gemmi code that builds the backbone of each chain (N, CA, C; Angstrom):
import gemmi

chains = {
    "A": [
        ("UNK", (33.758, 50.227, -0.961), (32.904, 49.249, -2.103), (31.425, 50.023, -2.479)),
        ("UNK", (31.004, 50.721, -1.010), (29.520, 51.808, -1.029), (29.558, 52.551, -2.356)),
        ("UNK", (30.870, 53.065, -2.655), (30.842, 54.068, -3.777), (30.412, 53.679, -4.654)),
        ("UNK", (31.262, 51.974, -4.948), (31.168, 50.959, -6.404), (29.321, 50.973, -6.563)),
        ("UNK", (28.851, 50.394, -5.114), (27.354, 50.097, -4.961), (26.744, 51.571, -5.631)),
        ("UNK", (27.264, 52.400, -5.510), (26.440, 53.252, -6.003), (26.343, 54.339, -7.548)),
        ("UNK", (27.503, 53.785, -7.417), (28.162, 53.548, -9.041), (26.486, 53.021, -9.668)),
        ("UNK", (26.828, 51.609, -9.743), (25.940, 50.709, -10.394), (24.390, 51.105, -9.818)),
        ("UNK", (23.832, 51.303, -9.143), (23.301, 51.372, -9.217), (22.516, 52.810, -9.924)),
        ("UNK", (23.101, 53.605, -9.575), (23.245, 54.896, -10.731), (22.788, 54.423, -12.098)),
        ("UNK", (24.111, 53.732, -12.406), (23.872, 53.347, -14.030), (22.750, 52.640, -14.219)),
        ("UNK", (22.134, 51.664, -13.331), (21.056, 50.810, -13.567), (19.668, 51.817, -13.242)),
        ("UNK", (19.855, 52.790, -12.854), (18.868, 53.708, -12.823), (18.138, 54.420, -14.468)),
        ("UNK", (19.952, 55.137, -14.548), (20.116, 55.644, -15.807), (19.698, 54.522, -16.993)),
        ("UNK", (20.248, 53.958, -16.964), (19.636, 52.887, -18.062), (18.139, 52.607, -18.160)),
        ("UNK", (17.470, 52.748, -16.938), (16.148, 52.298, -16.981), (15.334, 53.130, -17.504)),
        ("UNK", (15.767, 54.506, -16.454), (15.038, 55.719, -17.516), (14.995, 56.004, -18.666)),
        ("UNK", (16.249, 56.016, -19.374), (16.601, 55.614, -20.820), (15.746, 54.564, -21.457)),
        ("UNK", (15.209, 54.239, -21.099), (13.961, 52.763, -21.524), (14.399, 51.705, -22.149)),
        ("UNK", (16.005, 51.288, -21.552), (16.774, 50.470, -22.524), (16.259, 48.814, -21.686)),
        ("UNK", (16.390, 49.145, -20.427), (15.649, 47.925, -19.917), (14.679, 48.562, -19.195)),
        ("UNK", (13.609, 47.155, -18.735), (12.545, 47.468, -17.265), (13.499, 47.621, -15.724)),
        ("UNK", (12.992, 48.605, -15.074), (13.659, 48.585, -13.958), (14.296, 47.445, -12.901)),
        ("UNK", (13.368, 46.343, -13.417), (13.982, 44.858, -12.818), (15.399, 44.281, -13.483)),
        ("UNK", (15.221, 44.591, -15.127), (16.270, 43.829, -15.593), (17.550, 44.914, -15.285)),
        ("UNK", (17.121, 46.002, -14.665), (18.534, 47.111, -14.381), (19.099, 46.663, -13.338)),
        ("UNK", (18.259, 46.481, -12.695), (18.816, 45.704, -11.274), (19.239, 44.567, -11.008)),
        ("UNK", (19.160, 43.318, -11.884), (19.647, 42.272, -12.322), (20.989, 42.275, -12.651)),
        ("UNK", (21.005, 43.591, -13.704), (22.464, 43.961, -14.638), (23.303, 43.946, -13.366)),
        ("UNK", (22.854, 45.689, -12.914), (23.639, 46.164, -11.520), (24.152, 44.515, -10.575)),
        ("UNK", (23.296, 44.083, -10.148), (23.653, 43.113, -9.531), (24.764, 42.186, -10.000)),
        ("UNK", (24.639, 41.394, -11.164), (25.523, 40.940, -11.126), (26.604, 41.142, -11.690)),
        ("UNK", (26.906, 42.674, -12.506), (28.026, 43.831, -12.322), (28.738, 43.785, -10.666)),
        ("UNK", (28.421, 43.649, -10.176), (28.431, 43.907, -8.224), (29.350, 42.565, -8.094)),
        ("UNK", (28.202, 40.971, -8.698), (28.782, 39.824, -8.392), (30.077, 39.811, -8.826)),
        ("UNK", (30.195, 40.216, -9.972), (31.723, 39.570, -11.202), (32.589, 40.767, -10.187)),
        ("UNK", (32.322, 41.964, -9.879), (33.465, 42.523, -9.331), (33.947, 42.082, -7.941)),
        ("UNK", (32.944, 41.953, -7.086), (33.057, 40.739, -5.834), (34.132, 39.664, -6.253)),
        ("UNK", (33.662, 39.029, -6.933), (34.554, 37.687, -7.156), (35.905, 38.031, -7.344)),
        ("UNK", (36.096, 38.966, -7.969), (37.647, 39.369, -8.752), (37.978, 40.019, -7.741)),
        ("UNK", (37.465, 40.872, -7.150), (38.483, 41.024, -5.485), (38.533, 39.903, -4.583)),
        ("UNK", (37.612, 39.392, -4.343), (37.675, 38.172, -3.737), (38.974, 36.972, -4.021)),
        ("UNK", (39.249, 37.263, -4.778), (40.527, 36.189, -5.067), (41.611, 36.894, -5.324)),
        ("UNK", (41.710, 38.197, -5.277), (43.063, 38.902, -5.248), (43.667, 38.680, -3.753)),
        ("UNK", (43.138, 38.956, -2.719), (43.278, 38.292, -1.637), (44.480, 37.392, -0.793)),
        ("UNK", (43.316, 36.361, -1.429), (44.428, 34.861, -1.017), (44.906, 34.654, -2.272)),
        ("UNK", (45.310, 35.305, -3.619), (46.489, 35.042, -4.386), (47.720, 35.501, -3.392)),
        ("UNK", (47.601, 36.582, -2.601), (48.769, 37.178, -2.548), (48.776, 36.539, -1.025)),
        ("UNK", (47.913, 36.245, -0.595), (48.529, 35.117, 0.539), (48.776, 33.881, 0.509)),
        ("UNK", (48.895, 33.119, -0.526), (48.858, 32.489, -0.985), (50.583, 32.096, -1.221)),
        ("UNK", (51.051, 33.128, -2.410), (52.017, 33.317, -2.931), (52.796, 33.844, -1.247)),
        ("UNK", (52.786, 34.750, -0.349), (53.273, 35.098, 0.925), (53.461, 33.558, 1.232)),
        ("UNK", (52.810, 32.492, 1.470), (52.818, 31.294, 2.371), (53.955, 30.293, 1.960)),
        ("UNK", (53.563, 30.531, -0.040), (54.423, 29.661, -0.226), (55.949, 29.837, -0.182)),
        ("UNK", (56.118, 31.393, -0.518), (57.222, 32.115, -0.222), (58.286, 31.585, 1.044)),
        ("UNK", (57.345, 31.694, 1.946), (57.939, 31.739, 3.303), (57.960, 30.032, 3.206)),
        ("UNK", (57.276, 29.085, 2.970), (57.823, 27.785, 3.203), (58.742, 27.402, 2.468)),
        ("UNK", (58.897, 27.963, 1.256), (60.343, 27.534, 0.815), (61.613, 28.036, 1.358)),
        ("UNK", (61.508, 29.148, 1.711), (62.647, 29.738, 1.834), (62.776, 28.969, 3.808)),
        ("UNK", (62.162, 28.556, 4.709), (62.103, 28.176, 5.600), (62.664, 26.174, 5.090)),
        ("UNK", (62.362, 25.957, 3.984), (62.698, 24.439, 3.861), (64.497, 24.541, 3.464)),
        ("UNK", (64.602, 25.487, 2.839), (65.754, 26.041, 2.169), (66.692, 26.093, 3.369)),
        ("UNK", (66.002, 26.680, 4.239), (67.121, 27.290, 5.389), (67.035, 25.350, 6.013)),
        ("UNK", (66.210, 24.835, 6.568), (66.310, 23.604, 7.661), (65.671, 22.924, 6.604)),
        ("UNK", (66.232, 21.808, 5.660), (65.477, 20.752, 4.783), (65.367, 19.781, 5.620)),
        ("UNK", (65.873, 19.722, 6.850), (65.756, 18.141, 7.815), (63.621, 18.877, 8.671)),
        ("UNK", (63.324, 19.954, 8.316), (61.553, 20.195, 8.655), (60.943, 20.344, 7.738)),
        ("UNK", (61.349, 19.923, 6.494), (60.219, 20.101, 5.623), (59.098, 19.183, 5.314)),
        ("UNK", (58.765, 17.802, 6.330), (57.663, 17.930, 6.554), (56.731, 18.794, 7.093)),
        ("UNK", (57.318, 19.224, 8.066), (56.310, 19.714, 9.137), (56.063, 21.135, 8.446)),
        ("UNK", (56.722, 21.611, 8.063), (56.700, 22.945, 7.157), (55.728, 22.477, 5.684)),
        ("UNK", (55.705, 21.879, 4.936), (54.686, 21.318, 4.167), (53.179, 20.759, 5.122)),
        ("UNK", (53.342, 20.438, 6.158), (52.446, 20.314, 6.571), (51.668, 21.460, 6.885)),
        ("UNK", (51.815, 22.359, 7.607), (51.550, 23.463, 7.696), (51.297, 24.166, 6.823)),
        ("UNK", (52.087, 24.371, 6.050), (51.675, 25.132, 4.280), (50.519, 24.657, 3.606)),
        ("UNK", (50.438, 23.169, 3.695), (49.233, 23.099, 2.832), (47.918, 23.212, 4.060)),
        ("UNK", (48.051, 23.164, 5.215), (46.716, 23.460, 5.627), (46.223, 24.990, 5.512)),
        ("UNK", (47.334, 26.043, 5.928), (47.814, 27.720, 5.156), (46.640, 27.801, 4.385)),
        ("UNK", (47.334, 27.063, 3.155), (46.895, 27.782, 1.868), (45.576, 27.013, 1.721)),
        ("UNK", (45.372, 26.089, 1.989), (44.103, 25.429, 1.965), (43.026, 26.322, 3.043)),
        ("UNK", (43.062, 27.134, 4.225), (42.197, 28.396, 4.464), (42.420, 29.463, 4.155)),
        ("UNK", (43.552, 29.617, 3.360), (43.538, 30.904, 2.722), (42.392, 30.714, 1.513)),
        ("UNK", (42.498, 29.560, 1.121), (41.417, 29.467, -0.058), (40.070, 29.462, 0.047)),
        ("UNK", (39.972, 29.347, 1.263), (38.256, 29.329, 1.661), (38.115, 30.921, 1.345)),
        ("UNK", (38.974, 31.898, 1.273), (38.558, 33.121, 1.497), (37.958, 33.432, -0.095)),
        ("UNK", (38.722, 33.163, -0.730), (38.102, 33.003, -2.381), (36.835, 32.271, -2.607)),
        ("UNK", (37.157, 30.880, -2.014), (35.815, 29.873, -1.798), (34.074, 30.688, -1.609)),
        ("UNK", (34.754, 31.663, -0.627), (33.710, 32.221, -0.328), (32.876, 33.470, -0.914)),
        ("UNK", (34.065, 34.012, -1.820), (33.948, 34.882, -2.550), (33.330, 34.469, -4.001)),
        ("UNK", (33.727, 33.115, -4.123), (32.844, 32.627, -5.719), (31.491, 32.253, -4.923)),
        ("UNK", (31.396, 31.876, -3.852), (29.865, 31.647, -3.497), (28.825, 32.771, -3.584)),
        ("UNK", (29.182, 34.324, -2.936), (28.723, 35.410, -3.101), (28.451, 35.413, -4.248)),
        ("UNK", (29.017, 35.325, -5.527), (28.847, 35.568, -6.945), (28.207, 34.656, -7.685)),
        ("UNK", (27.827, 33.060, -7.211), (27.042, 32.669, -7.350), (25.662, 33.139, -6.833)),
        ("UNK", (25.410, 32.671, -5.691), (24.124, 33.476, -4.970), (23.959, 34.559, -5.870)),
        ("UNK", (24.602, 36.001, -5.952), (24.287, 36.881, -6.235), (23.829, 36.982, -7.763)),
        ("UNK", (24.374, 36.138, -8.280), (24.162, 36.786, -9.863), (22.727, 35.307, -10.332)),
        ("UNK", (23.005, 33.810, -9.725), (22.318, 32.656, -10.108), (20.981, 32.654, -9.484)),
        ("UNK", (21.208, 32.661, -7.987), (20.220, 32.385, -6.866), (18.845, 33.362, -7.164)),
    ],
    "B": [
        ("UNK", (75.783, 36.984, -0.358), (76.087, 35.450, -0.703), (76.683, 35.272, -1.709)),
        ("UNK", (77.938, 34.658, -1.891), (78.856, 34.172, -3.437), (77.850, 33.344, -4.510)),
        ("UNK", (77.702, 33.573, -5.406), (76.783, 32.513, -5.807), (77.992, 31.941, -6.948)),
        ("UNK", (79.466, 32.035, -6.848), (80.170, 31.016, -7.323), (80.805, 30.047, -6.374)),
        ("UNK", (80.273, 30.136, -5.023), (80.975, 29.530, -3.846), (79.896, 28.013, -3.984)),
        ("UNK", (81.240, 26.947, -4.123), (80.131, 25.886, -3.831), (79.460, 25.263, -2.895)),
        ("UNK", (79.608, 25.404, -1.748), (79.073, 25.387, -0.737), (77.807, 25.544, -0.470)),
        ("UNK", (77.235, 27.042, -1.438), (76.133, 27.735, -1.653), (75.380, 26.475, -2.805)),
        ("UNK", (73.697, 26.084, -2.399), (73.457, 25.658, -3.256), (71.953, 26.497, -4.130)),
        ("UNK", (71.469, 26.697, -4.790), (70.264, 27.353, -5.229), (69.062, 26.659, -4.774)),
        ("UNK", (68.185, 27.832, -3.899), (67.046, 27.088, -3.770), (65.955, 26.362, -5.311)),
        ("UNK", (66.995, 27.414, -6.535), (65.725, 26.627, -7.698), (65.971, 25.234, -7.705)),
        ("UNK", (67.422, 24.855, -7.354), (67.661, 23.717, -7.594), (67.147, 22.227, -6.693)),
        ("UNK", (66.762, 23.169, -5.156), (66.496, 22.360, -3.970), (65.515, 21.389, -4.707)),
        ("UNK", (64.892, 20.159, -4.041), (64.137, 19.395, -3.918), (63.700, 18.586, -2.796)),
        ("UNK", (62.570, 17.855, -2.386), (62.372, 17.456, -1.208), (61.945, 15.821, -1.974)),
        ("UNK", (62.676, 14.892, -0.897), (62.684, 13.506, -1.497), (61.938, 12.933, -0.419)),
        ("UNK", (61.304, 14.025, 0.495), (60.847, 12.722, 1.310), (59.695, 12.498, 1.668)),
        ("UNK", (58.783, 11.928, 2.393), (57.291, 11.632, 1.962), (56.114, 12.606, 1.704)),
        ("UNK", (55.486, 12.264, 0.667), (54.452, 13.699, 0.975), (53.639, 13.925, 2.122)),
        ("UNK", (53.413, 15.106, 2.990), (52.446, 14.443, 3.868), (51.370, 15.589, 3.328)),
        ("UNK", (51.321, 15.599, 2.441), (50.190, 16.489, 1.677), (48.756, 14.840, 1.267)),
        ("UNK", (49.564, 14.260, 1.146), (48.620, 12.956, 0.506), (48.055, 12.294, 2.244)),
        ("UNK", (49.108, 12.606, 3.189), (48.213, 11.869, 4.342), (47.050, 12.460, 5.004)),
        ("UNK", (47.080, 14.073, 4.743), (46.486, 15.109, 5.135), (45.056, 14.840, 4.266)),
        ("UNK", (45.427, 14.795, 2.397), (43.943, 14.486, 1.954), (42.959, 13.361, 2.022)),
        ("UNK", (44.067, 12.371, 3.129), (43.695, 10.838, 3.195), (42.844, 10.970, 4.424)),
        ("UNK", (43.064, 11.663, 5.063), (42.015, 11.866, 6.547), (41.591, 12.939, 6.024)),
        ("UNK", (41.691, 14.238, 5.292), (40.308, 14.521, 5.100), (39.360, 14.268, 3.925)),
        ("UNK", (39.510, 13.000, 3.388), (38.420, 12.569, 2.684), (38.093, 11.223, 3.602)),
        ("UNK", (38.300, 10.804, 4.579), (37.744, 9.881, 5.620), (37.172, 10.767, 6.228)),
        ("UNK", (37.641, 12.098, 6.717), (36.625, 12.663, 7.779), (35.310, 13.305, 6.804)),
        ("UNK", (35.702, 13.468, 5.447), (34.775, 13.847, 4.598), (33.690, 12.771, 4.532)),
        ("UNK", (34.075, 12.112, 4.492), (32.833, 11.276, 4.351), (32.264, 10.683, 5.393)),
        ("UNK", (32.787, 10.568, 6.882), (32.103, 10.324, 8.181), (30.970, 12.196, 8.288)),
        ("UNK", (30.985, 12.942, 7.543), (30.253, 13.720, 7.678), (29.384, 14.157, 6.715)),
        ("UNK", (29.585, 13.532, 5.442), (28.432, 13.655, 5.011), (27.469, 13.230, 4.784)),
        ("UNK", (26.687, 11.837, 5.616), (25.263, 11.609, 5.938), (24.559, 12.868, 6.471)),
        ("UNK", (25.680, 14.371, 7.657), (25.311, 15.092, 8.512), (25.049, 16.163, 7.331)),
        ("UNK", (26.044, 16.515, 6.455), (25.628, 17.247, 5.451), (24.681, 17.291, 3.977)),
        ("UNK", (24.673, 15.868, 3.728), (23.542, 15.641, 2.585), (22.106, 15.477, 3.592)),
        ("UNK", (22.465, 14.934, 5.342), (20.798, 14.703, 5.657), (19.945, 16.324, 5.707)),
        ("UNK", (21.082, 17.480, 6.436), (20.244, 18.458, 6.291), (20.266, 19.117, 5.417)),
        ("UNK", (20.695, 18.961, 4.400), (20.539, 19.826, 3.197), (18.746, 19.007, 2.649)),
        ("UNK", (18.822, 17.693, 2.975), (17.662, 17.198, 2.628), (16.600, 17.934, 2.957)),
        ("UNK", (16.882, 17.651, 4.599), (15.402, 18.253, 5.283), (15.375, 19.245, 4.735)),
        ("UNK", (16.181, 20.283, 4.310), (15.833, 21.545, 3.968), (15.521, 22.058, 2.557)),
        ("UNK", (15.822, 21.274, 2.067), (15.923, 21.335, 0.307), (15.411, 20.235, -0.485)),
        ("UNK", (15.114, 19.150, 0.180), (14.503, 18.106, -0.567), (15.494, 17.107, -1.113)),
        ("UNK", (15.589, 16.126, -2.129), (15.808, 15.295, -2.577), (17.302, 15.936, -3.750)),
        ("UNK", (16.901, 17.198, -4.153), (17.595, 18.059, -4.591), (18.630, 18.639, -4.047)),
        ("UNK", (18.130, 19.130, -2.767), (19.303, 19.341, -1.859), (20.769, 18.309, -1.633)),
        ("UNK", (20.022, 17.268, -1.229), (20.774, 16.211, -0.842), (21.560, 16.130, -2.112)),
        ("UNK", (21.191, 16.141, -3.953), (22.702, 15.671, -4.617), (23.227, 17.156, -4.068)),
        ("UNK", (22.565, 18.042, -4.091), (23.731, 19.093, -4.513), (24.498, 19.230, -3.388)),
        ("UNK", (24.691, 19.114, -2.312), (25.423, 18.925, -1.491), (26.004, 18.344, -1.290)),
        ("UNK", (25.939, 17.111, -1.568), (26.563, 15.981, -2.135), (27.402, 16.379, -3.359)),
        ("UNK", (26.962, 17.074, -4.014), (27.888, 17.240, -5.320), (29.411, 18.871, -4.434)),
        ("UNK", (28.861, 19.449, -4.078), (29.603, 20.128, -3.255), (30.859, 19.653, -2.247)),
        ("UNK", (30.429, 18.604, -1.509), (31.141, 18.372, -0.867), (32.533, 17.668, -2.137)),
        ("UNK", (31.967, 16.829, -2.836), (32.614, 16.106, -3.750), (33.889, 16.962, -4.261)),
        ("UNK", (33.495, 18.568, -4.753), (33.683, 19.370, -5.494), (35.370, 19.857, -4.836)),
        ("UNK", (34.728, 19.958, -3.106), (35.657, 20.322, -1.925), (36.838, 19.217, -1.930)),
        ("UNK", (36.646, 17.970, -1.915), (37.634, 16.714, -1.685), (37.966, 16.713, -2.600)),
        ("UNK", (38.217, 16.549, -3.980), (38.600, 16.808, -5.373), (39.505, 18.107, -5.562)),
        ("UNK", (39.413, 19.144, -4.812), (39.638, 20.308, -4.829), (40.687, 20.231, -4.037)),
        ("UNK", (40.604, 19.598, -2.847), (41.836, 19.525, -1.733), (42.871, 18.274, -2.647)),
        ("UNK", (42.326, 17.231, -2.882), (42.936, 16.260, -3.632), (43.836, 16.618, -5.060)),
        ("UNK", (43.436, 17.050, -5.745), (44.194, 18.008, -7.189), (45.191, 18.821, -6.243)),
        ("UNK", (45.113, 20.031, -4.750), (46.020, 20.765, -4.401), (47.507, 19.598, -3.929)),
        ("UNK", (46.869, 18.459, -3.395), (47.366, 17.841, -2.485), (48.179, 17.290, -3.494)),
        ("UNK", (47.624, 16.605, -5.201), (48.216, 15.795, -6.072), (49.861, 16.955, -6.403)),
        ("UNK", (49.242, 18.415, -7.148), (50.298, 19.221, -7.231), (51.724, 19.322, -6.357)),
        ("UNK", (51.187, 19.580, -5.153), (51.982, 19.698, -4.417), (53.075, 18.545, -4.092)),
        ("UNK", (52.732, 17.338, -4.170), (53.753, 16.695, -3.810), (54.590, 16.354, -5.049)),
        ("UNK", (53.974, 16.292, -6.025), (54.535, 15.794, -7.526), (55.421, 17.328, -7.836)),
        ("UNK", (55.377, 18.687, -7.569), (56.209, 19.397, -7.581), (57.521, 19.518, -6.775)),
        ("UNK", (56.735, 19.660, -5.233), (57.922, 19.716, -4.509), (59.009, 18.496, -4.881)),
        ("UNK", (59.022, 17.094, -5.402), (60.182, 16.175, -5.775), (60.819, 16.936, -6.956)),
        ("UNK", (60.237, 17.610, -7.591), (61.235, 18.661, -8.957), (62.242, 19.152, -8.330)),
        ("UNK", (61.377, 20.699, -7.966), (61.541, 21.482, -7.797), (61.163, 22.673, -6.464)),
        ("UNK", (61.902, 23.558, -6.133), (61.143, 23.964, -4.952), (60.569, 25.367, -5.672)),
        ("UNK", (61.035, 25.550, -7.233), (60.906, 27.192, -7.801), (59.301, 26.061, -9.130)),
        ("UNK", (59.806, 24.930, -8.715), (57.989, 24.332, -9.888), (57.274, 24.209, -8.788)),
        ("UNK", (57.659, 24.225, -7.251), (56.599, 24.181, -6.531), (55.498, 25.428, -6.324)),
        ("UNK", (56.784, 26.072, -5.625), (56.048, 27.683, -6.054), (55.005, 27.841, -7.565)),
        ("UNK", (55.953, 28.069, -8.614), (55.322, 28.433, -9.597), (53.505, 27.539, -9.843)),
        ("UNK", (53.323, 26.155, -9.732), (52.836, 25.148, -10.176), (51.501, 25.817, -8.942)),
        ("UNK", (51.930, 25.822, -7.602), (51.093, 26.358, -6.498), (50.470, 27.509, -7.142)),
        ("UNK", (51.095, 28.422, -7.230), (50.150, 29.669, -7.574), (49.477, 29.752, -8.990)),
        ("UNK", (49.793, 29.167, -9.585), (49.083, 28.745, -11.244), (47.801, 27.904, -10.762)),
        ("UNK", (48.061, 26.956, -9.843), (47.623, 26.126, -9.408), (46.391, 26.368, -9.081)),
        ("UNK", (46.341, 27.482, -7.996), (45.458, 28.228, -7.141), (44.561, 29.173, -8.567)),
        ("UNK", (45.095, 29.284, -9.241), (43.957, 29.926, -10.045), (43.137, 28.810, -11.169)),
        ("UNK", (44.042, 27.971, -11.127), (43.315, 27.031, -12.486), (42.305, 25.944, -11.348)),
        ("UNK", (42.867, 25.993, -9.981), (41.866, 24.981, -9.696), (40.382, 26.003, -9.257)),
        ("UNK", (40.918, 27.437, -8.824), (39.656, 27.963, -8.808), (38.474, 28.471, -10.005)),
        ("UNK", (39.314, 28.273, -11.352), (38.583, 27.989, -12.272), (37.584, 27.005, -12.553)),
        ("UNK", (38.378, 26.139, -12.354), (37.802, 24.186, -11.760), (36.780, 24.428, -11.533)),
        ("UNK", (36.545, 25.018, -10.399), (35.431, 24.504, -9.140), (34.417, 26.105, -9.820)),
        ("UNK", (34.976, 26.736, -10.546), (33.828, 27.682, -11.013), (32.973, 27.134, -12.177)),
        ("UNK", (34.156, 26.446, -13.025), (33.414, 25.672, -14.389), (32.257, 24.701, -13.700)),
        ("UNK", (32.790, 23.798, -12.701), (31.532, 22.656, -12.257), (30.526, 23.616, -11.732)),
        ("UNK", (30.509, 24.170, -10.892), (29.086, 24.845, -10.315), (28.487, 25.607, -11.786)),
        ("UNK", (29.365, 25.962, -12.575), (28.635, 26.605, -13.642), (28.040, 25.920, -14.633)),
        ("UNK", (28.707, 24.974, -15.294), (27.945, 23.636, -15.568), (26.445, 23.145, -15.211)),
        ("UNK", (26.511, 23.135, -13.978), (25.718, 21.881, -13.541), (24.893, 23.358, -13.237)),
        ("UNK", (24.808, 24.255, -12.804), (23.576, 25.409, -12.170), (22.333, 25.290, -12.979)),
        ("UNK", (22.295, 25.070, -13.859), (20.667, 25.047, -14.524), (20.299, 23.237, -14.796)),
        ("UNK", (20.682, 22.520, -14.047), (20.433, 20.996, -14.419), (19.075, 21.487, -13.450)),
        ("UNK", (18.134, 20.026, -13.609), (16.786, 19.923, -13.001), (17.382, 19.693, -11.458)),
        ("UNK", (18.608, 18.690, -11.065), (18.301, 18.214, -9.516), (19.298, 19.601, -8.765)),
        ("UNK", (19.711, 20.538, -9.589), (20.947, 21.471, -8.966), (19.920, 22.503, -7.995)),
        ("UNK", (20.345, 22.766, -6.798), (19.831, 23.495, -5.683), (21.030, 24.482, -5.473)),
        ("UNK", (21.216, 25.777, -5.621), (22.619, 26.414, -5.563), (22.576, 26.952, -3.793)),
        ("UNK", (21.501, 27.376, -3.480), (21.915, 28.127, -1.785), (22.013, 26.334, -1.241)),
        ("UNK", (22.056, 25.363, -1.034), (22.678, 24.393, -0.239), (24.158, 23.363, -0.998)),
        ("UNK", (24.015, 23.791, -2.490), (25.525, 23.454, -2.750), (26.563, 24.407, -2.760)),
        ("UNK", (26.228, 25.806, -2.862), (27.068, 26.468, -1.936), (27.311, 26.758, -0.461)),
        ("UNK", (26.419, 26.408, 0.097), (26.815, 26.444, 1.526), (27.223, 24.789, 1.805)),
        ("UNK", (27.281, 23.850, 1.194), (28.197, 22.483, 1.331), (29.570, 23.120, 1.064)),
        ("UNK", (29.829, 23.432, 0.094), (30.489, 23.934, -0.498), (31.963, 24.638, 0.589)),
        ("UNK", (31.126, 25.885, 1.155), (32.196, 26.720, 2.172), (32.146, 25.768, 3.103)),
        ("UNK", (31.416, 25.023, 3.949), (31.173, 24.668, 5.060), (31.885, 23.348, 5.179)),
        ("UNK", (31.784, 22.267, 4.293), (33.065, 21.284, 3.869), (34.411, 21.804, 3.940)),
        ("UNK", (34.451, 22.769, 3.123), (35.538, 23.422, 2.642), (36.377, 23.858, 4.371)),
        ("UNK", (35.710, 24.457, 4.886), (36.156, 25.138, 6.510), (36.431, 23.915, 7.631)),
        ("UNK", (35.260, 23.354, 7.607), (34.865, 22.555, 8.702), (35.971, 21.627, 8.585)),
        ("UNK", (35.819, 20.643, 7.393), (37.158, 19.972, 7.301), (38.412, 20.247, 7.567)),
        ("UNK", (38.755, 21.454, 6.886), (40.025, 21.706, 7.664), (40.680, 22.281, 9.025)),
        ("UNK", (39.533, 23.087, 9.880), (39.165, 23.081, 11.600), (39.423, 21.848, 11.661)),
        ("UNK", (38.481, 20.505, 11.480), (38.991, 19.056, 12.092), (40.427, 19.076, 11.662)),
        ("UNK", (40.916, 19.437, 10.384), (42.291, 18.218, 10.437), (43.040, 18.998, 11.271)),
        ("UNK", (43.071, 20.395, 11.343), (43.823, 21.070, 12.037), (44.061, 20.676, 13.181)),
        ("UNK", (43.191, 20.529, 13.749), (43.146, 20.230, 15.671), (44.036, 18.725, 15.685)),
        ("UNK", (43.491, 17.860, 14.803), (44.243, 16.735, 14.847), (46.002, 16.896, 14.221)),
        ("UNK", (46.102, 17.854, 13.308), (48.050, 18.036, 13.218), (48.364, 19.124, 14.347)),
        ("UNK", (47.560, 19.793, 15.052), (48.449, 21.302, 15.607), (48.807, 19.841, 17.024)),
        ("UNK", (47.705, 18.703, 17.082), (48.195, 18.038, 18.289), (49.219, 17.067, 18.232)),
        ("UNK", (48.958, 17.267, 16.817), (50.599, 15.177, 16.413), (51.743, 16.131, 16.249)),
        ("UNK", (51.529, 18.103, 16.325), (53.064, 18.489, 15.706), (53.420, 18.869, 17.142)),
        ("UNK", (52.548, 19.201, 18.362), (52.638, 19.283, 19.508), (53.180, 18.556, 20.206)),
        ("UNK", (52.418, 17.268, 20.140), (53.003, 15.869, 20.787), (52.836, 14.815, 19.754)),
        ("UNK", (53.756, 14.858, 19.248), (54.345, 13.327, 17.875), (53.861, 12.298, 18.489)),
        ("UNK", (53.961, 11.722, 20.277), (53.952, 10.950, 20.616), (52.129, 10.335, 20.761)),
        ("UNK", (51.536, 10.955, 20.492), (50.023, 10.738, 20.219), (49.947, 10.373, 18.921)),
        ("UNK", (50.473, 10.075, 17.743), (50.004, 9.865, 16.678), (49.586, 8.648, 16.745)),
        ("UNK", (49.081, 8.008, 15.738), (48.467, 7.118, 15.985), (49.739, 6.016, 15.487)),
        ("UNK", (50.142, 5.861, 14.433), (50.843, 5.162, 13.671), (52.359, 5.072, 14.799)),
        ("UNK", (52.569, 6.009, 15.839), (53.940, 5.744, 16.611), (53.395, 4.267, 17.376)),
        ("UNK", (54.708, 4.152, 17.340), (54.814, 2.663, 18.648), (55.312, 2.834, 19.981)),
        ("UNK", (54.793, 1.916, 20.674), (55.211, 2.536, 22.048), (56.469, 2.413, 22.739)),
        ("UNK", (57.878, 2.122, 21.361), (58.991, 2.630, 21.588), (59.367, 3.955, 20.956)),
        ("UNK", (58.412, 4.504, 20.113), (58.503, 5.850, 19.584), (58.111, 6.671, 20.823)),
        ("UNK", (56.908, 6.379, 21.089), (56.405, 7.230, 22.426), (57.644, 7.367, 23.737)),
        ("UNK", (57.813, 6.359, 24.046), (58.661, 5.955, 25.316), (59.523, 5.529, 25.164)),
        ("UNK", (60.997, 6.443, 25.166), (62.549, 5.741, 24.986), (62.885, 4.798, 26.120)),
        ("UNK", (62.273, 4.539, 27.064), (62.693, 4.181, 28.016), (62.535, 2.491, 27.532)),
        ("UNK", (61.571, 2.067, 26.615), (61.220, 1.108, 26.243), (62.298, 0.884, 24.987)),
        ("UNK", (63.309, 1.307, 24.769), (63.684, 1.004, 23.561), (64.592, 0.092, 23.495)),
        ("UNK", (65.193, -0.112, 24.974), (66.228, -1.489, 25.037), (65.697, -2.559, 25.242)),
    ],
}
model = gemmi.Model(1)
for chain_id, residues in chains.items():
    chain = gemmi.Chain(chain_id)
    for i, (resn, *xyz) in enumerate(residues, 1):
        res = gemmi.Residue()
        res.name, res.seqid = resn, gemmi.SeqId(i, " ")
        for name, pos in zip(("N", "CA", "C"), xyz):
            atom = gemmi.Atom()
            atom.name, atom.element = name, gemmi.Element(name[0])
            atom.pos, atom.b_iso = gemmi.Position(*pos), 0.0
            res.add_atom(atom)
        chain.add_residue(res)
    model.add_chain(chain)
structure = gemmi.Structure()
structure.add_model(model)
structure.setup_entities()
């Protein structure tokens, strides 16, 4: 991530040096790019996590249908907790890009 | 596993016909969200004024709508088939994330919107309500007799006769 930040900063400095943007605009563009990247990366982990949770829950319900209620309860809460990670990534994106 | 064995049932054709626990969880979450709303909105009003209060309320409403949509998708698709449940929830995750993003993106330039309290409300309400609910659910799973709906005969089998 640090390397990506360096690359984005170097790109911003190069664009500013070429006179395409002011330094402030170049910095804002770099921040927006990094925010988008962070949002995308933050959505990957929860996607994998939710897939694993649902896969295991369906396996458990298929093996023991009588415990489906308990499995679905814990599955729903687990998925909601996993989604919180994506939500935090989204919040970081919004705050970096627009605030 | 032999696929031609008549005793074997494919998970693709299995479905759940019992009551949907997600609906109960979301009802609890909404009730607790209503209890927590004055604190969240009040704290935002102190920090960011009336705009902050409106924004925090909007963030809280988004969180509760997100929970409700997720519960509705799970409870409907679980009655169709587990395969449908898997597909709908994975795509539903992407769609709900896009809906939350769109809901914030659309209002971001409106005069009553303060992004910081809205984003704080999104995260704090989501995680806080889940921890609150988790505490109740883990208690009721460990000690089913503590469920409010349980009668005296359920809790104590000696009263059954």
